[in-house]
C-alpha positions in Angstrom: 102.2 122.6 117.0 99.4 124.1 119.8 101.3 125.3 122.9 100.3 124.8 126.3 99.6 127.2 128.8 99.5 125.8 132.9 99.2 129.0 134.9 97.8 128.1 137.4 95.1 129.9 139.4 95.2 132.4 142.6 95.9 130.5 145.0 94.3 131.2 149.0 97.0 129.3 150.3 99.8 131.6 149.1 100.0 135.3 150.5 98.5 137.8 149.6 100.6 140.5 149.6 103.6 139.5 148.2 107.0 141.0 148.3 108.2 141.8 144.8 111.4 139.3 145.2 108.3 136.2 146.2 106.5 137.9 143.2 109.5 137.6 140.8 109.9 133.9 141.9 106.3 133.6 141.4 106.8 134.3 138.1 109.8 132.8 137.5 108.5 129.1 138.9 105.6 130.4 136.4 107.6 130.1 133.5 110.0 127.2 133.8 105.9 125.2 134.1 105.4 127.3 130.8 108.4 126.8 129.1 108.5 122.5 130.5 105.3 122.1 129.2 105.3 123.2 126.2 108.8 121.7 125.6 107.7 118.2 126.4 104.7 118.7 124.1 106.7 120.2 121.0 109.1 116.9 121.0 106.1 114.1 121.5 103.8 116.6 118.4 107.6 116.0 116.3 107.7 112.8 117.1 104.3 111.7 116.5 104.5 113.7 113.2 107.7 111.6 112.1 105.8 108.2 113.2 102.7 109.3 110.8 105.2 110.3 108.3 104.3 107.0 106.0 107.4 107.1 104.0 109.4 106.2 107.2 110.2 102.4 106.8 113.7 101.9 108.4 111.8 103.2 111.6 108.9 102.2 113.4 107.6 104.3 116.5 107.4 102.7 119.7 106.0 103.6 123.0 108.9 103.0 124.4 110.1 105.9 122.5 107.0 108.0 123.7 107.9 107.6 127.4 112.1 107.6 127.2 110.9 111.1 125.8 108.4 111.9 129.2 111.3 111.0 131.4 114.0 113.3 129.3 112.1 116.5 129.9 111.1 115.5 133.5 114.7 115.0 134.2 115.4 117.9 132.7 112.7 120.3 134.1 113.4 118.8 137.6 117.0 119.2 137.8 118.7 116.5 137.1 115.5 114.4 139.2 115.6 110.9 138.0 112.8 109.4 136.1 111.0 106.3 135.9 107.7 104.9 134.2 106.3 101.2 135.1 103.8 99.3 133.0 100.7 98.3 134.7 100.4 94.9 134.7 96.7 93.4 134.4 96.1 90.4 136.9 99.6 90.7 139.0 100.4 92.7 142.2 103.6 93.9 140.4 104.3 96.7 137.7 107.5 96.7 136.0 109.8 99.6 135.1 110.8 99.7 131.7 112.2 102.9 131.8 114.2 105.6 133.2 115.9 108.6 132.2 119.0 108.8 131.9 122.4 109.3 134.0 124.2 112.1 134.5 126.9 110.2 134.6 128.5 109.5 132.5 130.3 106.2 134.1 127.2 104.8 135.5 126.6 102.0 133.5 123.0 101.4 135.0 120.7 104.1 135.8 118.5 103.7 138.3 115.9 106.0 140.0 115.4 106.0 144.1 112.2 106.6 146.2 111.8 106.5 149.9 108.3 105.8 150.7 107.4 107.2 154.0 106.5 104.0 155.6 109.0 101.3 154.0 112.7 101.3 153.1 113.4 103.2 150.0 113.8 101.7 147.1 116.1 101.8 144.3 114.4 101.1 140.2 116.4 100.1 138.0 115.3 99.2 134.2 113.0 96.0 134.3 112.8 96.2 137.7 109.7 94.9 139.6 107.8 97.1 141.6 104.5 95.8 144.2 101.7 97.5 143.6 101.3 98.4 147.3 104.6 100.6 147.4 103.2 102.5 144.4 100.2 103.1 146.1 101.9 104.5 149.1 104.4 106.5 146.5 101.0 109.0 144.7 99.8 109.2 148.0 102.6 110.6 150.5 103.4 114.1 149.9 104.4 114.8 148.5 103.6 112.2 146.3 106.6 110.1 143.9 104.6 108.3 141.9 101.4 110.1 139.3 99.2 107.3 137.7 99.0 107.0 133.6 95.3 106.3 132.9 93.5 106.4 129.5 89.9 108.0 128.9 88.3 105.1 130.2 89.7 105.3 133.1 91.8 101.9 133.4 95.2 102.1 134.2 98.8 102.3 131.9 101.2 102.4 134.4 103.2 105.2 136.9 105.7 108.2 136.4 107.8 108.1 139.5 110.3 111.0 140.5 113.4 110.2 142.5 112.8 111.6 145.7 115.4 114.5 145.9 114.9 118.0 146.7 114.7 120.3 142.9 114.1 123.5 142.9 113.9 125.7 140.0 115.9 128.7 141.0 116.0 128.6 144.7 116.8 126.7 147.7 113.8 126.3 149.7 111.0 124.6 147.9 107.8 126.8 149.2 104.0 125.5 148.6 103.9 127.6 145.3 106.9 125.5 144.0 105.5 122.5 145.4 102.2 122.9 143.8 103.2 123.8 140.1 106.0 120.8 140.5 102.9 119.1 141.1 101.1 120.1 138.2 103.9 119.8 135.9 104.2 116.0 136.4 100.5 115.5 136.4 100.0 117.4 132.6 103.5 115.2 131.7 101.0 112.1 132.7 98.9 113.6 130.4 100.5 114.7 127.0 102.0 110.9 127.2 98.8 109.5 127.6 97.3 111.1 125.0 100.6 110.6 122.7 100.5 107.2 123.4 97.0 107.2 121.8 97.6 109.4 119.1 100.4 106.6 117.8 98.0 103.8 118.1 95.4 105.6 115.7 99.2 106.1 113.7 100.3 102.7 113.9 96.5 101.3 113.3 96.3 103.8 110.3 100.2 102.5 108.7 99.5 99.0 109.1 96.1 99.6 107.3 98.2 101.4 104.9 100.7 98.6 104.4 97.7 96.5 103.3 96.1 99.2 100.9 100.1 98.7 100.0 100.8 94.7 99.3 96.5 94.8 98.0 97.3 97.0 95.4 100.6 95.1 94.0 98.7 92.2 93.9 95.9 93.8 92.1 98.9 95.5 89.7 100.3 92.2 89.7 97.0 90.8 89.0 96.2 93.4 86.0 99.6 92.9 84.7 98.8 89.0 84.0 95.3 90.1 82.9 96.9 92.2 80.1 99.1 89.8 79.0 96.3 86.8 79.2 94.6 89.4 77.1 97.8 89.9 74.6 97.9 86.1 74.2 94.2 85.3 73.7 94.3 88.1 71.1 97.6 86.4 68.9 95.9 82.2 69.8 92.4 84.1 68.9 93.3 85.9 65.9 96.3 83.3 64.3 93.6 80.4 63.5 90.7 83.0 62.5 93.3 83.9 60.0 93.6 80.5 58.8 89.9 80.3 58.5 89.1 83.1 56.3 91.8 83.3 54.6 91.3 79.5 53.4 87.4 80.3 53.1 88.4 83.2 50.5 90.9 81.5 48.5 88.3 78.3 48.3 85.4 80.9 47.0 87.6 83.2 45.2 86.1 83.1 41.3 88.2 81.4 39.0 90.3 79.5 41.6 90.3 75.4 41.0 92.4 73.6 43.4 92.6 70.3 43.0 91.1 67.9 45.2 94.0 67.4 47.6 95.1 71.0 48.2 90.7 71.2 48.6 90.9 69.4 51.2 94.0 70.3 52.8 92.0 73.8 52.9 88.9 72.3 54.4 91.3 70.3 56.9 93.4 73.3 57.4 89.7 75.1 58.3 88.8 72.4 60.7 91.5 72.4 62.7 92.2 76.2 63.4 88.1 75.8 64.4 89.1 73.4 66.7 92.0 75.5 68.2 89.7 78.5 68.6 86.8 76.4 70.2 89.7 74.7 72.7 90.5 78.2 73.5 87.2 79.3 74.5 87.1 76.2 76.5 89.7 76.9 78.2 88.4 80.6 79.1 84.9 78.8 79.8 85.9 76.3 82.1 87.9 78.5 84.4 85.2 80.7 85.0 83.2 77.5 85.6 85.3 76.3 87.9 85.9 79.3 89.9 81.8 80.0 89.7 81.8 76.4 91.1 79.3 75.2 88.3 80.6 72.7 86.5 79.2 69.4 86.1 81.2 66.4 85.9 80.0 63.3 84.5 80.4 60.1 86.5 81.5 57.5 84.7 83.9 53.7 84.1 87.0 55.2 81.7 88.4 52.4 80.3 92.5 53.8 80.8 94.1 51.9 78.0 91.6 53.2 75.4 91.7 57.1 76.9 95.5 57.2 77.2 96.2 55.3 73.6 93.4 58.0 72.3 95.4 60.8 73.6 98.8 60.1 72.3 97.0 59.8 68.7 95.7 63.3 68.7 99.2 64.7 69.4 100.7 61.8 67.5 101.0 64.6 64.6 102.3 67.2 66.2 105.0 65.1 67.8 106.3 63.7 64.5 106.7 67.3 63.0 108.8 68.2 65.7 111.5 65.2 65.4 110.2 63.5 69.6 109.4 60.2 70.0 106.2 59.5 71.6 106.5 57.0 75.0 103.3 54.9 76.8 103.7 52.7 79.7 100.6 50.8 81.1 99.9 49.4 84.5 99.1 46.0 83.3 96.3 46.0 86.6 95.0 49.2 85.7 91.8 48.6 83.4 89.2 51.2 84.4 88.9 54.4 86.6 85.8 56.4 87.6 85.9 59.8 86.5 84.5 62.3 84.0 86.2 61.2 80.2 86.2 64.4 78.9 87.8 66.1 81.8 90.4 63.1 82.0 91.3 63.5 78.6 91.2 67.5 78.7 94.1 66.8 81.6 95.8 64.4 79.6 95.9 66.6 76.6 96.8 70.1 78.7 100.2 68.4 79.9 100.8 66.6 76.6 100.1 69.9 74.6 102.8 71.7 77.4 105.7 68.9 77.0 105.1 69.2 73.3 105.7 73.0 73.8 108.8 72.9 75.8 110.4 70.0 74.1 113.1 70.5 70.9 114.3 67.0 71.1 113.9 63.8 72.8 110.8 61.9 74.2 107.2 62.9 75.7 106.0 60.3 77.7 102.7 58.9 79.4 102.9 56.7 82.2 100.2 55.0 84.2 101.0 53.1 87.4 98.5 51.7 90.3 99.6 53.3 93.5 97.0 51.3 95.8 94.1 53.2 96.0 95.2 55.9 93.4 96.1 56.0 90.0 99.1 58.1 88.6 99.3 59.7 85.7 102.0 60.8 84.9 103.6 62.6 81.6 107.2 63.4 81.3 109.1 65.1 78.9 113.2 65.8 78.2 112.2 69.2 77.4 113.9 72.6 78.7 113.0 71.7 82.5 111.4 74.5 84.8 113.4 76.6 87.3 112.3 76.1 90.9 111.0 79.7 91.1 108.5 78.9 87.8 107.4 76.0 89.4 106.0 78.4 92.3 104.0 80.3 90.1 102.9 77.1 87.8 99.1 76.7 88.7 98.9 80.6 89.2 96.1 82.0 86.3 98.1 83.4 83.4 101.4 82.5 84.3 103.6 81.6 81.2 107.2 80.3 81.3 108.9 82.3 78.5 109.6 79.7 75.9 112.7 79.7 74.0 112.2 76.6 72.2 108.8 77.2 70.4 108.8 80.0 67.7 106.0 82.4 69.7 104.4 82.6 73.4 101.5 79.8 72.8 98.3 79.4 75.2 97.1 81.6 77.1 98.0 80.1 81.0 95.2 78.7 81.7 95.4 75.0 81.0 97.2 73.7 84.5 95.2 75.9 86.4 92.1 73.9 85.0 94.3 70.7 84.7 94.5 71.4 88.5 91.5 72.1 89.6 89.6 69.6 87.2 92.2 66.8 89.6 90.9 68.5 92.8 87.0 68.4 91.6 88.2 64.7 90.8 89.6 64.6 94.8 92.7 64.1 93.5 95.7 66.7 92.5 98.6 67.3 90.4 102.6 67.0 91.5 105.0 68.8 89.5 108.9 67.5 89.2 111.7 69.4 86.8 115.2 70.2 86.7 116.3 73.4 83.8 117.9 71.4 80.9 116.5 68.4 82.5 112.9 67.5 81.4 110.1 67.5 83.8 107.4 65.2 85.3 103.7 66.2 85.6 101.6 63.8 87.8 97.5 63.6 88.0 96.9 62.1 91.3 93.9 60.5 91.1 91.3 57.8 93.0 90.4 54.9 91.5 87.1 55.7 93.4 86.3 59.2 93.8 85.8 60.2 97.7 82.6 62.1 96.4 78.9 59.9 95.8 79.6 58.4 92.0 76.0 58.9 91.1 74.3 58.2 87.1 77.4 55.8 86.1 74.5 53.7 84.2 72.9 56.2 82.9 75.7 57.8 81.2 76.5 54.5 80.0 72.8 54.1 78.6 73.4 57.3 76.9 76.4 56.4 75.1 75.0 53.4 73.6 72.1 55.9 72.4 75.1 57.8 70.9 76.6 54.9 69.3 73.4 54.1 67.3 74.7 54.3 63.6 73.8 57.0 61.3 71.0 55.9 59.4 68.8 57.0 56.0 64.9 57.4 56.8 63.2 59.8 54.0 59.9 59.2 55.7 61.0 61.5 59.2 60.1 64.8 58.9 62.7 67.7 61.2 61.5 70.8 62.4 64.2 73.2 62.6 63.6 76.2 64.7 66.9 78.6 64.1 67.0 82.2 63.6 70.7 82.0 62.6 71.8 81.2 59.4 74.8 79.7 59.0 73.7 76.7 62.1 70.4 76.8 60.3 72.6 75.6 56.6 74.9 73.5 58.6 72.0 71.5 60.6 69.3 71.5 57.3 72.0 70.6 55.2 73.6 67.9 57.2 70.1 66.0 58.2 69.3 66.0 54.7 72.3 64.3 53.4 71.4 61.3 56.1 68.0 61.6 54.9 65.5 63.6 56.9 63.4 65.9 56.1 63.7 69.1 57.1 61.5 72.3 57.1 63.6 75.2 58.8 61.7 77.9 60.1 63.1 81.0 62.2 60.6 82.3 64.9 57.6 81.3 66.3 55.0 82.3 64.3 56.7 80.5 61.6 56.4 77.1 63.7 52.9 77.1 65.1 52.4 77.6 61.0 54.5 74.8 60.4 53.2 72.6 62.6 49.8 72.8 61.1 51.3 71.2 57.6 53.7 68.9 58.8 53.8 66.2 61.7 57.5 66.5 62.5 59.5 63.2 64.3 61.4 65.8 66.1 61.9 69.6 66.9 65.1 70.8 66.9 64.9 73.7 69.1 67.0 77.0 69.6 66.6 78.5 72.7 67.7 82.2 72.2 65.3 83.4 69.1 65.9 86.7 67.9 62.0 87.5 69.1 61.0 84.8 71.7 62.3 82.5 74.2 63.1 79.1 73.0 62.3 77.2 76.1 58.6 79.5 76.4 57.5 77.8 73.0 58.8 74.1 74.4 56.9 75.1 77.7 53.5 75.6 75.1 54.3 73.0 73.0 54.0 71.0 76.0 50.6 72.6 77.1 48.8 71.9 73.9 47.5 68.2 73.6 48.5 67.9 70.0 51.8 68.6 70.2 52.6 67.7 73.8 54.4 64.4 72.7 57.1 65.6 69.9 60.4 64.8 71.1 61.8 68.5 71.6 66.0 68.6 71.5 67.4 72.0 72.8 70.8 73.4 70.7 72.0 76.5 72.6 75.1 78.5 72.8 74.2 78.3 77.0 76.5 76.2 78.7 77.2 77.1 81.8 76.2 75.2 85.2 72.5 74.8 85.2 71.7 75.6 82.2 71.0 71.4 81.3 68.7 72.0 84.3 66.7 74.8 82.9 66.3 73.2 79.2 65.0 70.1 80.9 62.8 71.6 83.3 61.1 73.7 80.2 60.3 70.2 79.0 62.4 69.6 75.8 63.7 66.0 76.0 67.7 66.1 75.1 69.6 69.4 75.2 73.3 69.9 73.0 75.6 72.9 73.1 77.0 74.8 70.2 79.4 74.5 68.4 77.2 71.5 67.7 78.6 68.2 67.3 77.0 66.7 64.5 77.9 63.4 64.8 76.4 63.6 68.3 73.1 65.6 66.9 72.6 62.7 64.1 72.1 60.1 66.9 70.0 62.2 69.6 68.0 63.3 66.0 68.0 58.6 65.4 67.1 58.1 69.2 64.1 60.6 69.6 62.6 59.9 65.9 62.8 55.7 66.3 60.7 55.9 69.4 57.5 58.1 67.7 57.6 55.1 64.8 
């Protein structure tokens, strides 16, 4: 650390023709000043260096320790002259003593500094003692002074260094003018060192705080990274398992010379369909969470028949429950018949909870109970499974978190189901609560208002769409459908399905072929893929709407675009209806029937 020299300049008040004895005394006094200041600066530097050590966790640096170092070093330099520091208190007429140098007398329990103002009674200052500002001003203005002001770089008052009224001497009994001057320089310089050390300490504390915040952030980032790695591993496992079934059984069915019985053939197809639905559910979970976090999830409000939706979700888990030997129980409050909600999302929430219950229950019962609580309705999914510890309950609704499961043979799911469930409940102006005890089962409660605390619009429109979707599949061989699709499997699927229903489907895969086909047929409906290889399907729709010959043909957009706003974008381009991939074939049939009938 840098050492400081404070040797005085030549002072005209001092004898310019000193005797050898005076010169020796002068030199000793100057060396005393130099040594005292260097010692103080060295101790302050050592302390700040120690305080800046980021590994120092057991002890935090404080201003009080800076003050203690200053008072101790001044006490030593001034031959045990008692030293105190009093801090300025803004908007008050008093200052408070915050530090007093240690007593040279071992038996003195309460150290103090005694000062005698020239025009007032003497003051005995102890720790936490209050001293009037006017007394401090008198002490710093008298000759020789007994108080020196501590000021920051902006001139703001921090406090005062107070020296006991004694007769300190460096090496002789009589204080010369030089000694008095150097003594004052010592305390003035010490005050500067103290202020500088306080400023450096604030910088150190600031950066330590930032460092601690950065450490916390890095720890959270590491935790999130570990959870995401776990999520990716689980997701990869979940994707590969059904894909293995799809690819394997498809390969088996296509193998030459293999002719399974009709029952086996149907069983394999069911496995392929079930595995495909599992993949779709996995993708939907990830997509739903992304939509929710981006505030892009669309909610289709409608009047939902509560008994029907409860029986429906239990039917979907019935087979899995039977395979595990579990009993299903449904308890419905007779006073509840309907609730305003998004039926698809409500079903999703209930299924998430029921599948979780199945996952963590090996014996006993899984139940769904619906209770009327006045303005709200409680959907309670309970089980007799392994239960959840208090520690795990605190993390249940964190993304990617999964409870270790000794019941299931392998880790299932992505850890997103409960997160999505809670967020969907919140979108419905509701909440999700959990009660559980290890080895005593769990109760998850979805609490929803009977009517959401948001403006419910579009219920009538939804009901009309539902009625349209209930249109029976009809065979109308005289109607043409133009399918614009560049994906071979999807094109073959829709063409085969609609042909089976009696429609004449002309399938093209680009814009040039579409315009050519329109000169040869008069389609009742156009099925338009939005993402074509060399063209945007919505641009083609806009061109159709500007063409007087084709502007009245109904267009149904079919696309893998499924984020919020995609439907509105398609409708704004001029399409009549929108259906997302993977294609729901019965829904496709009902929409084609609806719009083809309107053109007859």
